[in-house]
Rosetta silent file (secondary structure, phi, psi, omega in degrees, C-alpha in Angstrom):
SEQUENCE: XXXXXXXXXXXXXXXXXXXXXXXXXXXXXXXXXXXXXXXXXXXXXXXXXXXXXXXXXXXXXXXXXXXXXXXXXXXXXXXXXXXXXXXXXXXXXXXXXXXXXXXXXXXXXXXXXXXXXXXXXXXXXXXXXXXXXXXXXXXXXXXXXXXXXXXXXXXXXXXXXXXXXXXXXXXXXXXXXXXXXXXXXXXXXXXXXXXXXXXXXXXXXXXXXXXXXXXXXXXXXXXXXXXXXXXXXXXXXXXXXXXXXXXXXXXXXXXXXXXXXXXXXXXXXXXXXXXXXXXXXXXXXXXXXXXXXXXXXXXXXXXXXXXXXXXXXXXXXXXXXXXXXX
SCORE:     score description
SCORE:     0.000 S_00000001
   1 L     0.000  -51.196 -179.436  199.736   56.999  126.456 S_00000001
   2 H   -65.980  -33.842 -179.922  197.867   59.725  128.013 S_00000001
   3 H   -62.125  -45.847  176.280  199.245   62.175  125.467 S_00000001
   4 H   -60.450  -39.283  176.363  197.881   60.091  122.595 S_00000001
   5 H   -61.876  -38.387 -179.238  194.490   59.860  124.285 S_00000001
   6 H   -68.171  -30.198  174.219  194.335   63.615  124.593 S_00000001
   7 H   -68.847  -40.971  177.666  195.241   64.175  121.050 S_00000001
   8 H   -59.293  -45.378  174.866  192.657   61.731  120.026 S_00000001
   9 H   -64.012  -34.087  173.885  189.999   63.435  122.083 S_00000001
  10 H   -64.333  -45.169  177.121  190.937   66.749  120.678 S_00000001
  11 H   -63.540  -38.493  178.589  190.624   65.444  117.194 S_00000001
  12 H   -61.374  -49.948 -178.163  187.189   63.920  117.948 S_00000001
  13 H   -58.796  -42.743  175.499  186.088   67.111  119.407 S_00000001
  14 H   -60.753  -43.773 -173.941  187.372   69.111  116.336 S_00000001
  15 H   -75.509  -25.394  174.297  185.707   66.689  113.963 S_00000001
  16 H   -70.762  -46.364  173.910  182.402   66.993  116.043 S_00000001
  17 H   -60.420  -45.224  175.264  182.557   70.733  115.936 S_00000001
  18 H   -55.505  -36.909 -177.094  183.202   70.646  112.363 S_00000001
  19 H   -75.450  -45.226  175.063  180.412   68.326  111.659 S_00000001
  20 H   -58.420  -39.536 -179.270  178.066   70.467  113.790 S_00000001
  21 H   -67.539  -39.832  178.328  179.088   73.543  112.033 S_00000001
  22 H   -85.903   -5.213  178.513  178.539   72.087  108.642 S_00000001
  23 H  -100.647  -21.920 -177.751  175.246   70.378  109.592 S_00000001
  24 E   -71.825  136.297  177.652  173.759   73.301  111.508 S_00000001
  25 E  -137.074  139.787  171.476  171.161   75.505  109.714 S_00000001
  26 E  -113.121  116.177 -174.543  169.215   78.450  110.900 S_00000001
  27 E  -104.403  129.834 -176.707  165.830   79.158  109.299 S_00000001
  28 L   -73.337  174.202 -170.264  164.281   82.699  109.763 S_00000001
  29 L   -71.737  -33.646 -179.314  160.785   83.319  110.904 S_00000001
  30 L   -90.674   11.090  176.654  159.510   84.172  107.443 S_00000001
  31 E  -114.538  164.927  171.184  161.101   81.078  105.779 S_00000001
  32 E  -139.119  137.965 -177.294  160.469   77.472  105.482 S_00000001
  33 E  -102.492  135.435 -175.251  162.922   74.679  104.779 S_00000001
  34 E  -117.525  120.285 -179.962  162.559   71.993  102.290 S_00000001
  35 E  -106.690  135.003 -179.502  165.103   69.030  102.618 S_00000001
  36 E  -113.997  109.218  178.378  166.301   66.861   99.814 S_00000001
  37 E  -106.160  118.184 -179.271  168.147   63.745  101.007 S_00000001
  38 L    60.797   21.474 -177.554  169.962   62.080   98.322 S_00000001
  39 L    98.140  -10.791 -178.560  167.678   63.712   95.805 S_00000001
  40 E  -104.448  139.389  178.889  164.445   62.559   97.498 S_00000001
  41 E   -67.957  122.371  174.966  162.083   64.913   99.205 S_00000001
  42 L   -78.196  133.532 -175.891  161.836   64.686  102.925 S_00000001
  43 L   -65.078  -42.495  177.927  158.164   64.870  103.997 S_00000001
  44 L   -73.834  133.773  171.684  158.619   67.212  106.923 S_00000001
  45 L   -95.812  132.770 -171.218  159.174   70.777  106.275 S_00000001
  46 E   -73.044  127.707  179.491  161.671   72.451  108.440 S_00000001
  47 L   -86.583  162.627 -177.469  160.149   75.195  110.648 S_00000001
  48 L   -59.559  145.417 -179.890  161.847   78.493  111.650 S_00000001
  49 E   123.000 -166.026 -175.025  164.649   78.137  114.141 S_00000001
  50 E   -84.001  139.856 -179.951  167.755   75.937  114.502 S_00000001
  51 E  -142.703  158.035 -175.015  167.811   72.682  112.530 S_00000001
  52 E  -118.520  139.860  170.081  170.324   69.994  111.639 S_00000001
  53 L  -131.564  156.944  172.761  170.983   68.257  108.186 S_00000001
  54 L   -75.860  114.247 -175.374  173.352   65.581  107.157 S_00000001
  55 L   -59.566  135.410  177.845  176.401   67.141  105.554 S_00000001
  56 L    83.152  -16.446 -174.064  176.955   65.894  102.117 S_00000001
  57 L  -117.498  -47.477 -177.479  173.713   63.883  102.016 S_00000001
  58 E   -96.310  148.984  179.390  170.931   66.435  102.761 S_00000001
  59 E  -137.324  123.182 -162.862  170.367   69.614  100.889 S_00000001
  60 E  -106.952  122.118  174.889  168.259   72.307  102.459 S_00000001
  61 E  -108.316  116.760  178.358  166.205   74.719  100.264 S_00000001
  62 E   -84.037  133.090  176.383  164.896   77.841  102.049 S_00000001
  63 E  -122.913  131.808 -177.392  161.694   79.344  100.650 S_00000001
  64 E   -82.375  126.708  179.837  160.612   82.876  101.536 S_00000001
  65 L   -98.441   11.819  177.939  156.955   83.019  102.593 S_00000001
  66 L   -75.606  158.505  176.354  156.638   86.922  102.432 S_00000001
  67 L   -80.931  136.847 -174.142  154.394   88.588   99.926 S_00000001
  68 E  -103.163  125.956  175.473  156.402   89.447   96.959 S_00000001
  69 E   -97.638  118.582 -171.271  155.865   92.690   95.004 S_00000001
  70 E  -124.811  116.002  176.139  156.724   92.145   91.336 S_00000001
  71 E   -78.314  142.173 -178.649  156.328   94.812   88.708 S_00000001
  72 E   -95.207  126.803  178.402  155.045   93.692   85.296 S_00000001
  73 E   -60.701  148.274  177.833  156.917   95.247   82.411 S_00000001
  74 E   -57.943  134.140 -175.563  154.852   97.525   80.106 S_00000001
  75 E  -123.751  134.202  177.923  153.142   95.627   77.361 S_00000001
  76 E   -85.603  136.014  174.651  152.036   96.929   73.913 S_00000001
  77 E  -157.704  176.209 -174.945  148.660   95.762   72.643 S_00000001
  78 E  -119.146  123.400 -175.020  145.706   96.531   70.590 S_00000001
  79 L   -73.527  171.634  175.236  142.243   96.927   72.339 S_00000001
  80 L   -59.260  -33.425  173.377  139.048   95.424   71.039 S_00000001
  81 L   -92.080   22.101  167.246  138.230   98.752   69.495 S_00000001
  82 L    67.492   50.015  169.436  141.537   98.923   67.592 S_00000001
  83 L  -121.968  129.382 -171.595  143.421  101.340   69.719 S_00000001
  84 E   -83.715  126.525 -177.033  147.202  100.923   70.370 S_00000001
  85 E  -136.699  159.558  178.576  147.841  101.177   74.092 S_00000001
  86 E  -132.037  112.213 -164.236  150.791  100.482   76.370 S_00000001
  87 E  -122.681  136.496  168.936  149.850   99.124   79.813 S_00000001
  88 E  -124.829  164.021 -172.274  151.988   98.085   82.887 S_00000001
  89 E  -151.831  177.973  177.520  150.979   96.590   86.030 S_00000001
  90 E  -133.331  146.149 -173.964  152.067   95.284   89.456 S_00000001
  91 E  -132.672  136.931  176.906  151.422   91.875   90.949 S_00000001
  92 E  -117.655  122.845 -179.638  151.389   90.837   94.548 S_00000001
  93 E  -146.715  170.645  176.291  151.813   87.065   95.538 S_00000001
  94 E  -148.169  168.227 -175.930  153.194   84.838   98.189 S_00000001
  95 E  -104.234  131.102  179.465  154.139   81.159   98.493 S_00000001
  96 L  -109.690  -17.280  178.874  151.645   79.051  100.506 S_00000001
  97 L  -134.456  101.813 -177.746  153.085   75.576   99.799 S_00000001
  98 H   -61.984  -35.590 -173.652  157.025   75.599   99.945 S_00000001
  99 H   -65.681  -46.688  172.420  157.199   72.042   98.761 S_00000001
 100 H   -64.884  -32.239  176.140  155.406   72.662   95.438 S_00000001
 101 H   -61.775  -29.119  178.190  157.278   75.844   95.063 S_00000001
 102 H   -97.323  -36.485 -177.969  160.521   74.003   94.921 S_00000001
 103 H   -79.615  -51.536 -159.524  159.335   70.713   93.334 S_00000001
 104 L   -82.297  -18.239  179.597  156.609   71.662   90.840 S_00000001
 105 L  -142.051  149.921 -178.471  158.387   74.659   89.154 S_00000001
 106 L   -68.556  -53.739 -176.248  162.030   75.487   88.580 S_00000001
 107 L  -132.464  104.571 -173.803  161.748   79.222   89.320 S_00000001
 108 H   -73.214  -33.101 -175.902  158.291   80.348   90.571 S_00000001
 109 H   -61.310  -52.048 -179.670  159.211   83.997   90.520 S_00000001
 110 H   -64.926  -31.289  173.541  160.063   83.893   86.709 S_00000001
 111 H   -69.528  -32.687 -176.705  157.011   81.698   86.054 S_00000001
 112 H   -76.884  -39.024  176.327  154.654   84.194   87.786 S_00000001
 113 H   -55.454  -48.033 -175.391  156.376   87.075   85.854 S_00000001
 114 H   -69.659  -41.043 -177.486  155.886   85.464   82.445 S_00000001
 115 H   -66.573  -30.363  178.714  152.378   84.396   83.216 S_00000001
 116 H   -71.176  -37.801 -175.023  151.481   87.995   84.369 S_00000001
 117 H   -72.844  -40.162  178.180  152.801   89.415   80.972 S_00000001
 118 H   -65.859  -40.989  175.373  150.874   87.030   78.881 S_00000001
 119 H   -56.612  -45.769  178.302  147.749   87.545   80.880 S_00000001
 120 H   -60.446  -37.817  178.308  148.116   91.347   80.639 S_00000001
 121 H   -67.376  -37.633 -177.795  148.392   91.106   76.878 S_00000001
 122 H   -70.857  -30.087  177.996  145.345   88.895   76.671 S_00000001
 123 H   -81.510  -22.580  168.278  143.172   91.267   78.888 S_00000001
 124 H   -61.856  -47.496 -178.917  144.197   94.148   76.708 S_00000001
 125 H   -68.412  -23.268  177.359  142.871   92.441   73.542 S_00000001
 126 H   -81.547  -20.596 -175.759  139.643   91.516   75.255 S_00000001
 127 L  -103.003  155.594  174.923  138.909   94.987   76.534 S_00000001
 128 L   -86.610  161.008  175.259  137.761   98.334   75.247 S_00000001
 129 H   -58.725  -37.616  179.910  139.633  101.541   75.680 S_00000001
 130 H   -69.487  -34.491  174.238  136.928  102.903   78.057 S_00000001
 131 H   -63.742  -33.600 -179.677  137.212   99.774   80.169 S_00000001
 132 H   -72.157  -27.326 -175.758  140.990  100.266   80.546 S_00000001
 133 H   -88.802  -41.620 -165.840  140.483  103.910   81.604 S_00000001
 134 H  -119.830  -20.663 -174.487  137.416  103.736   83.849 S_00000001
 135 L  -113.959   53.357 -173.678  136.594  100.087   84.724 S_00000001
 136 H   -67.529  -36.206 -174.773  140.014   98.926   86.081 S_00000001
 137 H   -64.616  -34.524 -178.022  138.684   96.968   89.084 S_00000001
 138 H   -72.146  -36.816  178.601  136.839   94.484   86.918 S_00000001
 139 H   -67.325  -31.866  178.755  140.076   94.094   84.746 S_00000001
 140 H   -69.795  -38.920  172.690  142.186   93.646   87.798 S_00000001
 141 H   -58.924  -50.241  176.343  139.868   90.872   88.964 S_00000001
 142 H   -62.884  -30.639  175.341  139.928   89.116   85.667 S_00000001
 143 H   -77.013  -28.463  179.508  143.776   89.370   85.501 S_00000001
 144 H   -73.995  -31.694  175.042  144.175   88.007   88.957 S_00000001
 145 H   -68.801  -35.142 -179.717  141.943   84.959   88.027 S_00000001
 146 H   -66.596  -37.287  179.249  143.972   84.365   84.848 S_00000001
 147 H   -76.593  -42.033 -168.239  147.293   84.448   86.782 S_00000001
 148 H   -76.204  -25.658 -176.316  146.098   82.557   89.878 S_00000001
 149 H   -59.951  -49.397  171.305  144.740   79.544   87.968 S_00000001
 150 H   -73.865  -25.352  177.808  148.065   78.063   86.936 S_00000001
 151 H   -69.732  -17.686  177.288  149.782   79.443   89.976 S_00000001
 152 H   -65.134  -44.772  173.106  147.968   77.299   92.362 S_00000001
 153 H   -60.402  -13.928 -175.713  149.724   74.181   91.276 S_00000001
 154 H   -93.780   -2.835 -170.046  153.072   76.026   91.874 S_00000001
 155 L    72.198   26.824  178.698  152.240   76.556   95.601 S_00000001
 156 E  -117.981  140.665  175.011  151.802   80.361   94.873 S_00000001
 157 E  -114.194  123.301  178.931  148.930   82.366   95.803 S_00000001
 158 E   -81.898  116.221  179.199  148.145   85.658   93.851 S_00000001
 159 E   -85.073  -40.732 -175.669  147.157   88.251   96.427 S_00000001
 160 E  -168.183  143.203  172.876  146.422   91.217   94.161 S_00000001
 161 E  -131.839  134.083 -177.722  147.010   92.515   90.682 S_00000001
 162 E  -131.118  130.766  173.467  146.842   96.334   89.748 S_00000001
 163 E   -89.412  122.720 -175.587  147.104   97.975   86.446 S_00000001
 164 E   -83.633  -54.944 -172.376  149.339  100.956   86.990 S_00000001
 165 E  -142.554  147.422  174.506  149.364  103.152   83.930 S_00000001
 166 E  -120.616  112.261 -177.514  147.716  103.181   80.462 S_00000001
 167 E   -97.527  129.837  174.379  149.754  105.104   77.921 S_00000001
 168 E  -112.531  155.936  177.889  147.890  106.435   74.773 S_00000001
 169 L   -68.899  167.915 -172.492  149.133  107.732   71.581 S_00000001
 170 H   -68.317  -43.381 -178.823  149.240  111.620   71.226 S_00000001
 171 H   -60.339  -35.438  179.685  146.551  111.649   68.575 S_00000001
 172 H   -72.938  -36.013  171.047  144.162  109.703   70.681 S_00000001
 173 H   -57.271  -46.660 -177.532  144.863  112.159   73.639 S_00000001
 174 H   -69.585  -33.824  178.032  143.947  115.118   71.595 S_00000001
 175 H   -71.989  -34.828  174.961  140.741  113.403   70.228 S_00000001
 176 H   -70.066  -32.885  172.586  139.725  112.574   73.763 S_00000001
 177 H   -59.555  -47.139 -179.682  140.480  116.151   74.849 S_00000001
 178 H   -66.141  -40.511  173.709  138.302  117.511   72.079 S_00000001
 179 H   -59.946  -43.821 -171.802  135.465  114.992   73.024 S_00000001
 180 H   -69.058  -36.781  179.775  135.649  116.015   76.662 S_00000001
 181 H   -69.114  -38.766  175.957  135.590  119.699   75.690 S_00000001
 182 H   -65.539  -42.059  178.358  132.588  119.238   73.427 S_00000001
 183 H   -63.582  -40.781  178.619  130.728  117.374   76.112 S_00000001
 184 H   -72.398  -26.664  170.575  131.352  120.071   78.752 S_00000001
 185 H   -62.675  -46.675 -178.523  130.302  122.731   76.255 S_00000001
 186 H   -62.188  -48.631 -175.665  127.109  120.797   75.533 S_00000001
 187 H   -60.981  -38.773  177.669  126.279  120.540   79.307 S_00000001
 188 H   -63.889  -40.451 -179.043  126.899  124.235   79.787 S_00000001
 189 H   -64.153  -43.525 -179.738  124.544  125.197   76.930 S_00000001
 190 H   -62.814  -36.582 -178.257  121.832  122.862   78.473 S_00000001
 191 H   -69.304  -44.628  175.735  122.379  124.404   81.902 S_00000001
 192 H   -59.134  -37.197  179.389  122.171  127.892   80.352 S_00000001
 193 H   -75.360  -31.528 -178.032  119.036  127.179   78.446 S_00000001
 194 H   -66.985  -40.087  174.551  117.408  125.669   81.527 S_00000001
 195 H   -59.363  -44.833 -177.031  118.373  128.930   83.452 S_00000001
 196 H   -66.305  -37.603  171.177  116.976  131.009   80.712 S_00000001
 197 H   -63.403  -45.202  178.558  113.600  129.074   80.917 S_00000001
 198 H   -62.524  -45.650  177.871  113.370  129.451   84.544 S_00000001
 199 H   -67.460  -28.254  175.862  114.118  133.140   84.314 S_00000001
 200 H   -65.055  -45.854  173.494  111.577  133.638   81.532 S_00000001
 201 H   -54.550  -52.931 -179.058  108.911  132.020   83.772 S_00000001
 202 H   -66.569  -32.566  173.116  109.703  134.179   86.617 S_00000001
 203 H   -62.919  -37.482  179.742  109.748  137.299   84.432 S_00000001
 204 H   -75.105  -30.677  171.191  106.394  136.520   83.032 S_00000001
 205 H   -64.283  -42.969  175.909  105.046  136.103   86.547 S_00000001
 206 H   -60.905  -42.973 -178.790  106.590  139.418   87.453 S_00000001
 207 H   -68.412  -36.168  177.474  105.244  141.108   84.402 S_00000001
 208 H   -60.652  -49.759  178.059  101.681  139.734   85.305 S_00000001
 209 H   -61.220  -45.824 -177.726  102.039  141.254   88.821 S_00000001
 210 H   -73.678  -31.370  175.723  103.250  144.591   87.671 S_00000001
 211 H   -61.756  -29.482  176.303  100.630  144.891   85.000 S_00000001
 212 H   -73.065  -31.014  171.541   97.921  144.634   87.731 S_00000001
 213 L  -115.888   96.140  178.252   99.805  147.483   89.614 S_00000001
 214 H   -62.292  -21.483  178.456  101.177  150.195   87.325 S_00000001
 215 H   -71.469  -21.176 -178.953  102.925  151.779   90.312 S_00000001
 216 H   -68.632  -35.996  179.278  105.058  148.754   90.718 S_00000001
 217 H   -66.527  -33.922  173.953  106.735  149.398   87.250 S_00000001
 218 H   -65.656  -43.275 -175.559  107.620  152.968   88.453 S_00000001
 219 H   -66.526  -31.897 -179.270  108.963  151.608   91.744 S_00000001
 220 H   -72.003  -40.068  177.135  111.150  149.051   89.681 S_00000001
 221 H   -61.894  -47.520 -176.914  112.400  151.973   87.420 S_00000001
 222 H   -60.441  -42.088  177.505  113.451  153.901   90.562 S_00000001
 223 H   -60.217  -38.451 -176.105  115.158  150.892   91.973 S_00000001
 224 H   -73.975  -36.839  167.512  117.101  150.418   88.845 S_00000001
 225 H   -59.532  -37.585  177.355  118.174  154.109   88.896 S_00000001
 226 H   -67.015  -40.210 -178.953  119.340  153.770   92.468 S_00000001
 227 H   -65.700  -36.810  179.311  121.269  150.643   91.533 S_00000001
 228 H   -75.824  -32.900  179.756  122.994  152.388   88.679 S_00000001
 229 H   -77.954  -19.524  175.394  123.672  155.543   90.682 S_00000001
 230 L   -68.255  -18.863  179.792  125.276  153.596   93.411 S_00000001
 231 L   -82.212   -6.578  175.152  128.296  152.637   91.161 S_00000001
 232 L    68.851   35.611  172.584  129.248  156.372   91.091 S_00000001
 233 L   -79.593  152.920 -178.937  129.165  156.558   87.340 S_00000001
 234 L   -80.131  -13.858  179.355  129.472  159.855   85.485 S_00000001
 235 L  -114.040  126.705  171.700  126.749  158.915   83.064 S_00000001
 236 L  -116.712  116.965  176.974  123.184  158.044   84.246 S_00000001
 237 L   -93.714  119.594 -179.604  120.879  156.463   81.755 S_00000001
 238 L  -114.237  116.603  178.796  117.273  157.100   82.728 S_00000001
 239 L   -70.396  139.576  177.978  114.755  155.124   80.547 S_00000001
 240 L   -94.267  132.415 -178.457  111.698  157.149   79.425 S_00000001
 241 L   -66.885  135.340  176.398  108.359  155.367   79.984 S_00000001
 242 H   -67.131  -37.846  178.811  106.613  154.338   76.860 S_00000001
 243 H   -53.589  -37.570  179.025  103.222  154.889   78.532 S_00000001
 244 H   -69.036  -37.111  178.421  103.973  158.628   78.805 S_00000001
 245 H   -64.874  -54.134  171.468  104.794  158.848   75.116 S_00000001
 246 H   -46.346  -41.979  177.435  101.513  157.211   74.349 S_00000001
 247 H   -62.142  -48.981  172.524   99.652  159.579   76.547 S_00000001
 248 H   -60.530  -39.460  175.559  101.179  162.553   74.810 S_00000001
 249 H   -60.394  -46.798  179.609  100.271  161.190   71.438 S_00000001
 250 H   -68.061  -28.190  171.624   96.795  160.728   72.394 S_00000001
 251 H   -65.627  -32.443 -172.762   96.609  164.271   73.892 S_00000001
 252 H   -85.381  -27.474 -178.303   97.831  165.852   70.556 S_00000001
 253 H   -78.230  -23.837 -173.945   95.318  163.728   68.491 S_00000001
 254 H   -71.048  -41.537  177.278   92.181  164.637   70.521 S_00000001
 255 H   -60.522  -44.653 -178.915   92.127  168.456   69.742 S_00000001
 256 H   -58.438  -45.003  176.380   92.462  167.714   66.085 S_00000001
 257 H   -57.780  -46.324  179.216   89.498  165.337   66.180 S_00000001
 258 H   -54.466  -50.552 -177.516   87.499  167.770   68.094 S_00000001
 259 H   -65.436  -30.717  178.080   88.081  170.625   65.577 S_00000001
 260 H   -70.639  -44.902  175.412   87.268  168.434   62.723 S_00000001
 261 H   -55.250  -44.888 -169.300   83.939  167.398   64.322 S_00000001
 262 H   -74.311  -43.606  173.808   82.980  171.122   65.035 S_00000001
 263 H   -53.573  -48.528 -178.597   83.674  172.129   61.288 S_00000001
 264 H   -63.197  -33.982 -173.763   81.639  169.239   59.998 S_00000001
 265 H   -75.182  -39.286 -176.613   78.753  170.165   62.289 S_00000001
 266 H   -66.735  -52.258  177.637   78.741  173.951   61.165 S_00000001
 267 H   -50.071  -41.879  179.354   78.760  172.993   57.536 S_00000001
 268 H   -65.558  -38.952 -178.660   75.882  170.623   57.990 S_00000001
 269 H   -63.661  -41.227 -175.281   73.903  173.324   59.802 S_00000001
 270 H   -72.748  -33.119  174.342   74.357  175.922   57.023 S_00000001
 271 H   -62.675  -46.512  178.880   73.369  173.375   54.388 S_00000001
 272 H   -61.110  -40.333  176.688   70.206  172.525   56.354 S_00000001
 273 H   -61.956  -47.870  176.999   69.244  176.313   56.680 S_00000001
 274 H   -61.984  -27.069 -179.816   69.571  177.037   53.072 S_00000001
 275 H   -80.547  -39.339 -178.846   67.314  174.115   52.186 S_00000001
 276 H   -74.917   -9.492 -173.016   64.630  175.047   54.708 S_00000001
 277 L   -76.936  130.210 -176.199   64.343  178.840   53.707 S_00000001
 278 L   -79.259  162.602 -179.419   60.872  179.566   51.866 S_00000001
 279 L   -80.270  129.383  176.959   60.773  181.648   48.739 S_00000001
 280 L   -67.643  152.439 -176.715   60.351  185.432   49.294 S_00000001
 281 E  -118.235  162.980  177.430   57.528  187.518   47.906 S_00000001
 282 L   -84.646 -175.315 -173.368   57.380  191.166   46.738 S_00000001
 283 L   -66.159  -38.959 -178.209   55.669  194.030   48.407 S_00000001
 284 L   -84.615   11.716  168.615   52.265  193.574   46.677 S_00000001
 285 L   101.994  -16.071 -174.885   51.977  190.076   47.644 S_00000001
 286 L   -86.206  144.976 -179.648   53.019  188.466   44.413 S_00000001
 287 E   -68.280  157.891  179.180   55.770  185.943   44.386 S_00000001
 288 L   -79.260  146.251 -177.886   59.087  186.885   42.862 S_00000001
 289 L   -73.301  150.787 -176.882   59.813  185.478   39.531 S_00000001
 290 L   -72.849  150.103 -177.050   62.048  182.546   39.414 S_00000001
 291 L   -61.386  133.145  172.519   65.707  183.200   38.576 S_00000001
 292 L   -64.172  140.780  176.084   66.565  182.786   35.005 S_00000001
 293 L   -63.866  140.976 -176.541   68.806  180.002   34.018 S_00000001
 294 L   -78.599  151.367 -177.339   72.290  181.084   33.263 S_00000001
 295 L   -65.905  152.531  173.771   73.413  181.220   29.721 S_00000001
 296 L   -57.722  140.538  176.761   75.847  178.454   28.438 S_00000001
 297 L    91.251  -20.863  175.937   79.414  179.634   28.989 S_00000001
 298 L   -86.676  162.178 -174.397   78.619  181.811   32.029 S_00000001
 299 L  -120.755  130.397  175.642   79.878  181.211   35.564 S_00000001
 300 L   -81.675  166.731  177.617   77.603  181.527   38.613 S_00000001
 301 L   -77.620  -18.421  176.337   78.848  182.822   41.876 S_00000001
 302 L   -78.097  -26.788 -176.788   78.470  179.551   43.685 S_00000001
 303 L   -75.456  142.416  177.730   80.692  177.674   41.127 S_00000001
 304 L   -71.999  152.113  178.359   84.340  177.816   41.794 S_00000001
 305 L   -74.432  131.526 -179.002   86.535  179.613   39.398 S_00000001
 306 L   -96.953  126.382  179.048   88.395  177.334   37.090 S_00000001
 307 L   -72.525  138.591 -177.131   91.888  178.598   36.287 S_00000001
 308 L   -62.095  148.756 -177.931   92.662  178.861   32.644 S_00000001
 309 L   -64.980  134.777 -175.574   94.728  176.155   31.011 S_00000001
 310 L   -75.079  140.659 -177.230   98.379  177.130   30.763 S_00000001
 311 L   -88.913  138.087 -175.209   99.408  177.799   27.088 S_00000001
 312 L   -72.477  158.498 -173.057  102.578  175.963   25.922 S_00000001
 313 L   -76.714  151.803 -175.053  105.563  178.096   25.212 S_00000001
 314 L   -74.818  140.773 -176.185  106.176  179.224   21.653 S_00000001
 315 L   -65.039  137.712 -179.265  108.873  177.292   19.717 S_00000001
 316 L   -72.512  147.750  176.039  112.078  179.400   19.273 S_00000001
 317 L   -63.393  164.384 -179.333  112.909  180.602   15.725 S_00000001
 318 L   -63.920  -30.940  179.867  115.708  179.063   13.683 S_00000001
 319 L   -73.724  -20.203 -176.276  117.785  182.093   14.275 S_00000001
 320 L   -87.146  -18.462 -175.109  117.473  181.813   18.103 S_00000001
 321 L   -64.963  138.520  174.479  118.300  178.055   18.193 S_00000001
 322 L   -67.800  157.483 -177.135  121.936  177.365   19.271 S_00000001
 323 L   -65.348  137.674  176.994  124.448  175.950   16.927 S_00000001
 324 L   -77.406  140.703  178.649  124.359  172.234   16.717 S_00000001
 325 L   -79.464  114.966 -179.648  127.554  170.454   17.664 S_00000001
 326 L   -96.594    0.000    0.000  129.022  168.512   14.725 S_00000001
């Protein structure tokens, strides 16, 4: 009798241990438990720690409450300005309502992934290439709103969406490189022109100051010579002042002008003396007879001698002419 009681007690204990083992559940700190009893949802959500369910009747679904990092596969699309691009992204989300995550959607991870891909294609078609390359923050916010709108009913909260990479065709890369190079060259030319303008203004001011003090130009010349000589070159270029050349040219022209003025003054004096001389008289007081007019064809001493006209050479005789070439 006692033996039968002991066997029954041991059997009950084994059955109890087996029941406890099959009914015991442990929920981690980052998880929440949703219980379905005979297919119906239990209202209370099991918190982290040890919990019990009815074996064969209750079914416990654990839901991870951590932030999930999910990469979005690269999507090919055409931008609003008709450029083919390939864009990939990454999405961060977490479950805020474990009940809706289990009841409202079959697989919330797959649903969020598909929604992210379709939203990424839509945002590519609505944006320009410049926005995809430079204004990503605005696109990330728009993509987050597009994904978060249907995900709220699934008990999922979209924490962040980031566009990782934008792949462009090789032809577009070369075109953008040429555009950037042309833009940099334009800015370099503008900066160079501005520098030339400022330098010309300063040089004009310096020229005005040096023109007021001629010695300053000579000092500047000496400074240039010293700067060139400091480099220990074998050849020294010494610029010759233009003012010195002009001074020498004026010095050569002045004696010639003075000589011409002196000759002109002597000739004028001789002409005036000849005109003012009175007619001379003979010894008996009678005036001298007037000079007879020269005969036609004769030459006076005052008239310059006219050289005879050259006579043309005589034509050669027929015997002296050379034989004609037939």
